[in-house]
C-alpha positions in Angstrom: 38.9 -20.3 19.4 36.0 -21.4 18.2 34.8 -21.9 15.4 30.6 -21.6 14.4 29.4 -23.6 11.6 26.7 -22.3 9.5 24.7 -23.4 6.9 22.4 -21.9 4.7 20.1 -23.8 1.9 17.7 -21.8 -0.3 14.4 -23.1 -1.4 12.3 -21.6 -3.9 8.7 -21.5 -2.9 6.1 -20.5 -5.5 4.4 -16.8 -5.1 1.1 -18.3 -4.9 2.3 -20.0 -2.0 4.1 -17.0 -0.3 1.3 -14.4 -0.4 2.3 -12.8 2.6 6.2 -12.2 1.5 4.7 -11.2 -1.5 2.2 -8.8 -1.0 4.3 -5.7 -1.3 5.4 -6.8 -4.6 1.7 -7.4 -5.8 0.3 -4.3 -4.3 0.8 -2.0 -7.5 -1.5 0.9 -6.9 -2.3 2.4 -3.5 -6.0 4.7 -3.1 -3.5 7.2 -1.5 -1.8 7.5 -4.0 -3.9 7.6 -7.3 -4.5 11.0 -7.4 -5.4 13.4 -10.3 -7.0 16.2 -12.2 -9.8 16.1 -14.3 -8.3 15.1 -17.7 -10.6 18.4 -19.2 -9.3 20.7 -16.6 -5.6 19.4 -16.9 -6.3 20.4 -21.0 -7.3 23.8 -19.9 -4.4 24.8 -18.2 -1.9 23.2 -20.5 -3.7 25.5 -23.3 -3.2 28.5 -20.8 0.5 27.6 -20.4 0.8 26.7 -24.2 2.5 23.7 -23.0 2.3 19.8 -24.4 3.7 16.9 -22.4 4.5 14.0 -23.6 5.1 11.8 -20.7 3.6 11.6 -17.4 5.7 11.0 -14.6 4.6 9.3 -11.4 1.7 8.1 -13.0 0.2 4.4 -13.4 -2.1 3.0 -15.4 -4.8 4.4 -13.8 -4.4 7.8 -13.6 -2.2 8.7 -16.5 -2.8 11.7 -18.4 -0.8 10.9 -21.4 -0.3 7.6 -23.4 3.4 7.8 -22.4 4.2 7.1 -18.8 6.4 6.2 -16.0 5.4 4.7 -13.1 6.7 4.9 -9.8 6.2 1.3 -8.9 6.5 -1.9 -11.2 3.4 -1.6 -14.0 3.3 -3.6 -17.1 1.7 -0.9 -19.2 4.3 1.7 -18.4 7.1 3.0 -21.0 9.6 3.9 -17.8 9.9 2.6 -14.4 11.1 4.9 -11.8 11.4 8.1 -13.1 14.7 9.2 -11.4 16.6 6.6 -13.2 16.9 8.0 -16.8 17.1 11.4 -18.0 14.2 14.1 -18.5 16.6 16.9 -20.7 14.9 15.3 -23.8 11.3 15.0 -22.6 8.4 17.6 -22.0 6.9 15.9 -18.7 4.0 16.4 -17.1 4.3 15.3 -12.9 2.2 15.3 -9.8 4.9 13.5 -7.8 4.2 12.4 -4.2 4.6 15.2 -1.8 7.6 13.8 -0.1 9.2 13.5 -3.5 8.7 17.3 -4.1 12.3 18.0 -3.6 13.8 15.4 -5.2 11.6 16.6 -8.3 13.5 19.7 -8.2 16.8 18.7 -8.2 15.6 16.2 -10.8 14.9 18.9 -12.9 18.0 21.3 -12.1 20.6 18.3 -12.9 18.9 17.0 -16.2 17.7 21.2 -17.5 14.4 19.6 -18.3 11.4 21.1 -18.9 7.7 20.4 -17.9 4.8 20.6 -16.0 4.5 19.9 -12.3 1.5 20.0 -10.1 2.7 20.8 -6.6 0.3 21.9 -3.3 0.1 25.4 -2.5 2.6 25.1 0.6 5.1 28.4 0.7 6.5 26.9 4.2 8.0 24.0 2.9 12.0 23.8 2.2 11.3 23.1 -1.2 9.2 26.1 -2.1 11.3 29.0 -3.0 13.3 26.3 -5.1 10.3 25.7 -7.3 9.9 29.1 -7.5 13.6 30.0 -8.9 12.5 27.8 -11.6 9.5 28.9 -12.7 9.0 29.5 -16.6 5.8 31.4 -16.1 3.3 32.4 -13.2 1.9 29.4 -11.7 -1.9 28.3 -12.4 -3.4 28.1 -9.0 -6.5 25.8 -8.6 -8.3 26.7 -5.3 -9.5 23.9 -3.0 -12.0 22.0 -4.2 -13.8 18.8 -3.2 -13.8 18.4 -7.7 -10.5 19.2 -7.5 -8.6 15.7 -7.2 -10.5 12.6 -7.6 -9.2 8.7 -7.3 -10.0 6.8 -10.5 -11.2 3.6 -9.0 -13.2 5.4 -6.8 -14.8 9.0 -8.2 -16.8 9.5 -5.2 -13.9 10.4 -2.9 -13.3 13.7 -1.5 -9.2 13.8 -1.0 -8.7 14.5 2.9 -7.4 18.0 2.1 -9.7 19.3 -0.4 -11.0 21.7 1.8 -7.9 23.8 2.3 -5.6 22.5 -0.2 -4.8 24.4 -3.5 -2.5 23.7 -6.2 -0.3 25.1 -8.0 0.2 24.0 -12.2 3.6 25.0 -12.7 5.4 25.6 -15.8 9.2 25.1 -14.7 13.0 24.6 -16.1 15.9 23.8 -14.6 17.9 25.6 -17.7 19.1 29.2 -16.2 18.8 30.5 -19.9 15.0 30.1 -20.0 13.6 31.2 -16.5 
């Protein structure tokens, strides 16, 4: 029987000397994740839906729409980090989640019996679409394709890659069956 002897040592490397390994933890924002709707347009839509959110989920200090926001990644100004780690049941929220998280957000709305505004692309062939429509409190407001529909706070002249085809739905959703 052979025995391997393994020695393990640990050493601290200052972050300033460890830039490559620390890159992801220092990269708070990505240009392709900071898209936002114009605050004046959002205000009109919220007035039409008669809904006042108190927290912006999946935001950053660059694209937040409300003073209280939850960041997807660490953000020193955020009130919360990772919206999936706390209850939404007592929060009136606004969110524009990454498209890859839409189904998970809908599941969270159901689980927490939460109510809020969710902005999603009009993609009826997506598996999450029927779930989303079952949670509608009011008919959604459709924002048609436009090069000015979404902007990047750090590069306002940029056009979203899908600006010619993508319509957005602004949906007032509720996970409480008695409200839908």
